[in-house]
MARPARO-284895 format. One record per residue (C-alpha): residue in three letters; x, y, z. Coordinates in steps of 0.001 Angstrom, whole numbers, plus 500000, padded with zeros to 6 digits. Each point is the difference from the previous one (the first is absolute). Layout:
ALAXYZ;...
***
This chain:
MET468696507928513381;THR499008496315499703;ASN502414497192500605;SER500061499187496264;GLN500968503616499287;GLU502788499874502545;VAL501371496794498477;ALA499590501428496487;THR501863503155500994;GLU502919497930501315;ILE500051497875496825;VAL499964503062497717;ASP502702501798501965;HIS502179496902500114;HIS499777499008496356;LEU499243503250498183;GLY501258502792502235;THR503139500705497992;ARG498261500074496646;LEU497176502233501231;ILE502506502473501330;SER502064499927496788;ALA496801500627498036;GLY499451503227501908;GLU497238498812502340;ALA497211500778497538;PRO496973501307501915;GLY497652497210500944;LEU502053497207498428;ARG501293498448503230;GLU496572500229501655;THR498351498310497020;VAL502541497208499980;VAL499485499422503737;ASP496221499842499538;LEU500299497465497172;VAL502335497777502030;ALA497704500320503090;GLU497061498924497844;ALA501828496985498656;PHE501682498953503233;PRO497234498193501945;GLN498464498457496882;GLN503056498784498096;VAL503419501008501290;GLU499711498759503567;THR498806496537498971;LEU502511499559497198;MET502889501281502066;GLY499102497638502839;GLN500090497083497569;GLN503332501139498597;LEU501570500272503411;ASP498619496593501044;LEU501678498429496951;LEU503258501915500122;THR500753500386503702;HIS499980498065503252;PRO497633501125502774;SER502966500775502298;GLY502161501559497284;THR500831503693499917;GLN501502500286496518;TRP497831501411497243;PRO499939497677496974;ASP501943500990496932;ALA496843500457497916;TYR497656502523498426;LEU497114499997502522;ALA496388501112499773;ASP500541503227501895;GLU502595501210497538;SER497919498932497041;ALA496917501808501398;ALA501998503179500564;GLU501360499910496455;ASP496586499369498490;ALA498464502833501999;LEU502743502425498961;GLN499602499245496307;GLN496225500210500217;ALA500111503336501826;ALA502719501420497736;ALA497917499180496913;GLY497495502634501084;LEU502535502479501384;ARG499820502496497141;VAL496188500124500135;ALA500052500405503794;LEU502454502875499753;ALA497878501664497277;ARG496916499790502222;SER501910501859502714;GLY501003502694497540;GLN503538498767499342;MET500374499591496260;SER502931497838498941;GLY500496501134496437;LYS500678497372497317;ALA498609496648501020;GLN502768497848498454;ILE502789501902501715;PHE498168499909503333;GLU499328496241499729;ARG503561499259499033;ASN501478502010502877;ALA497545498563502520;SER500753496469498814;ALA503763500524500331;SER499557501146503602;LEU497456497471501179;ARG500795496748498240;ASP501693497134501774;ASP503083500063497786;PRO501346496462499408;ARG503184501075498249;ALA502222500037503112;ALA498970496436500896;LEU500518498807496402;ARG503435501634499846;ALA500938498409503324;GLU498977496589498655;LEU502148500507496908;ALA502884501019502217;ARG499724496901502192;VAL503047497696500215;PRO500867496998502147;ARG501327501261503342;PRO503551501125499206;LEU503070499344502109;THR501298503516499333;ARG500353501971503211;PRO502861501624501965;GLN502305497429501602;ILE499145501248503507;LEU496379498968499301;GLU500666496475498749;TRP498521498598503232;SER496591501175498739;LEU500078497590497062;ASP498565497341502309;PRO496441501357500051;ALA498025499200503167;PRO502386497990502159;TRP498076500865503164;PHE497396497222500117;THR500690496554501390;GLU497813496948499568;SER501037498598503375;PRO498896501647503250;SER503175498693501602;GLU502223501988497657;PRO500082503778500593;ALA499207502106496978;LEU502896502106498732;TRP498926503611500374;PRO501259502398499016;PRO502296498403497409;ALA503593500023501200;GLY501213502045497047;LEU497669502840500880;TYR502312501022502835;SER502731500795497443;VAL497924502883498620;ALA498224501128503158;GLY500103503784500173;LEU501807500481496708;LEU498709502807497775;ARG502567499483497213;LEU501669497063498363;PRO503513499522501344;GLY502395500510497104;GLY497899502625498302;VAL498742499645496452;ALA502671497345499340;ALA497810497720502124;LEU497103500276497538;PRO499703496608498261;ARG500134499288496272;VAL497745497528498227;SER501886496752499357;GLY498065498620497061;GLY497088500378497602;PRO499179502873497662;HIS501239502626502488;GLU503279498368500975;GLY502382502547501516;TRP497309502592500670;VAL500105501741503375;GLN497183499599502509;ILE499476503557501306;GLY496674499278501700;PHE498708496990501911;ALA496878499438502087;GLU498741496756501425;GLY497402499076502583;GLN499865496601501670;LEU496872499158501960;THR498992496910501966;PRO496459500168501376;ALA499167499017503555;ARG498950496418500612;ARG498960497747502872;TYR500898496527498826;PRO502213498138500731;ALA501159502811502281;ASP498884503566500644;GLU502145502352497947;PRO499372503720499366;ALA499996501731496647;ARG503527500964499051;GLN501237502314497325;ILE503193501357498542;GLN500284502942497590;ILE503239500884498246;ILE500616503207498043;VAL503173500941498096;GLY500191503130497864;LEU502670502155498362;GLU500280503431501584;ALA501653503332499387;ASP500979501397503386;GLY502941502083501125;SER499593499304503730;ASP501562497247502060;THR496605498636500972;PRO496876499974497776;SER497374502658500670;SER497133497507499627;PRO499690496493501523;LEU498541498643496751;PRO502078500232496795;LEU497012500483497695;ALA498204502974498478;LYS496396500017498794;ALA499048500041496301;PRO497084499244497673;TRP500232496599498339;GLN499313501638496636;LEU503695500900499868;TRP500259496586498343;THR497419500699497332;ARG499866503745499222;PRO502887502205498799;LEU501248502368502670;ARG499345502976497742;ARG496289499226500406;LEU500028499202503704;ALA502339502794501138;PRO500913502312497106;HIS501997502299502273;LEU502395497186500990;VAL501127498598496679;GLU503097502147499471;THR502880497527500339;ALA502755502366501110;ALA497787501640502644;ALA498958496574501326;ALA503633498921500235;ARG500894503161501923;HIS497070499388502339;ILE501135496426500750;GLY503559501179500516;ALA499011502560502603;THR496820498699501702;ASP499667497275502622;GLN497338497597498776;PRO499120496335499456;LEU500572498946496394;VAL497538497125500182;ALA496261500454500601;LEU497103497938501269;THR497123500663497601;ASP496331500552500686;ALA499153496671498334;SER501448498216503056;THR497601498677502632;THR502775500802502468;THR500260503743500677;LEU502483502312501632;VAL499183501684503293;ASN497124502480499867;ALA499405499203496340;PRO496406499420498873;LEU498945496458499311;PRO500313499164496302;SER497024499226497829;HIS499047496400500557;GLY500088497711497014;LEU500182496277499398;GLY503590498921499478;LEU501818503040501383;PRO503264498850501616;HIS501415501148503326;PHE502953501811498393;VAL500339501783496659;LEU503315501829499880;ALA501057502640497499;PRO502952502337499530;ALA499546503444501480;VAL498783502648497572;SER503370501758500073;VAL501750496787498958;ILE497749499557496962;ALA500598503612498986;ALA503753499955500574;LEU500463496816497990;GLY497564500945497249;LEU497856496837500360;GLU496721499263498259;PRO497399497215500479;THR500750496926497955;GLU497553499552497113;GLY497886496922499498;VAL498631497387502393;CYS502310499815502997;GLY500167500173503756;PHE501894502875501661;SER502691501146497567;LEU501664503289498958;ASN502237500559496958;ASP502629502391498772;ALA501599500372496556;GLN501972496745500519;GLY496993497898500921;GLU498624498650503279;ALA501489502026502842;LEU498134499268503247;VAL497502497313500970;GLY497837499131502983;ARG499357496395500957;GLN497285498394502161;TRP499808496700501836;ARG497487498274502258;GLY499918496482501337;HIS501089497470502640;LEU496451498899500768;ILE499303499147503653;HIS497037499264502252;ASP499049501075503498;GLY498922496574501243;HIS496425500234498720;TYR498335498496496946;LYS499996503060497746;PRO501776501225496894;LEU503744500367500299;LEU501469503483500374;PRO503168501392498448;ALA502607500606502699;ILE502179502079497683;GLU499228503208498079;GLY502877501906498448;ALA501297502349497340;ASP503283501447498853;LEU501399502636497640;LEU502812499237497551;ILE502074502462498024;ARG502392499419497110;PRO503667500100501180;ASP501071502947497834;LEU497022502044501247;PHE500829499114503574;THR503507501353499496;ARG498565503140498474;LEU497479500460502842;HIS502739499375502591;ASN502097502734498414;ILE497072502408499979;VAL499326499448503686;GLY503658500059500967;ALA502040497264501646;THR499775501485503484;ARG496228500615499766;CYS498918496679498523;HIS498749497467502556;ALA497868496884500265;GLY497290500504502617;LEU498780497003502018;ARG497081499303502296;VAL499092496613501450;VAL497180499634502529;HIS498253496988501499;GLN496824499301501887;PRO498886499271502693;ALA503299500947501709;GLU500141503261498034;GLN496744501457498752;LEU499810500895496334;SER497282502620500228;PRO502224503022500901;ILE501881499521496725;ILE497690498341497484;ASN496234499765499941;THR498528496919498341;ASP496441499299499024;ASP498835496821501720;ARG497904499099496990;ASN502458498276497733;HIS499290500788496354;
***
């Protein structure tokens, strides 16, 4: 194997691995894509990517730029070029695919770089809200750990972090879940919250390491005194926001059965979706795509079924409806631009998301779970003092 082929293999696995697997690993497709990338790499990709990195990064920097780079573009072009001849290639090997239109439509759905999650996330973006449990109000000051003066010690970790160290549930139970204080969702209950705060390493005016905080809050149904999982989130497809549950999981749409399941089964009621560039432990990396946020939360499948929710029609972000109107929404935020001491584009120190539910539906869900089984799970970790990798895996290429 040549060096270009090795590099091409890494590029294809990194950017396209998930989609190739979801498409069923069509015979020869991955190999063809690798060959096309390997052919383009020394002639075009390597030069263009070098120019991009020179413009967007500092020679001593370690952070990948928040940009669509030549390697990802080359992988995408190679995939689409190879997939265009997939049906013919399969026919030559004796694998007939039936009707061409159906085959092309199914292949396209599996292999395309779907922009809808990123567009929905952009439509769901709001200015960074103040809504969060009272015990986490210290985290409203985003990145207090850098100091411009070498004579002043940097505050790390933030003093308020000690108030939640080791906690796996919010003190005070679900009563500690905050309510939105203004805007179109005033009075709604925040049943899910996720926020990452990152300050990159820098050397000037003083050496300071990269530091990071991640905060997770999620509603749980659990009959034990201590939660069975350290992270109060389930996993779910992001299409819960866009496709009716009867199409995604026809066997789970019966409302009474879902309510009985929630009332008797220990489970997180909030999920981290596969559109997030942050993944749960041992979860596969999500498909890469420009604009995907770190966190895209959703209600667990059982919650959607038990409350009889449907995706909101029309152009919107993350929104579910019931017979009375909008019932549950997901919000996104990103901002607080900072630098690492070099002359390079600023980076967002804050990435976050939350999940809001209408007050009457929160009461209904609380009754379904049961007062003694309804909890608010909590997990706060920081780095470098406490490594994040055992709990959450993040892709170091920030899309």
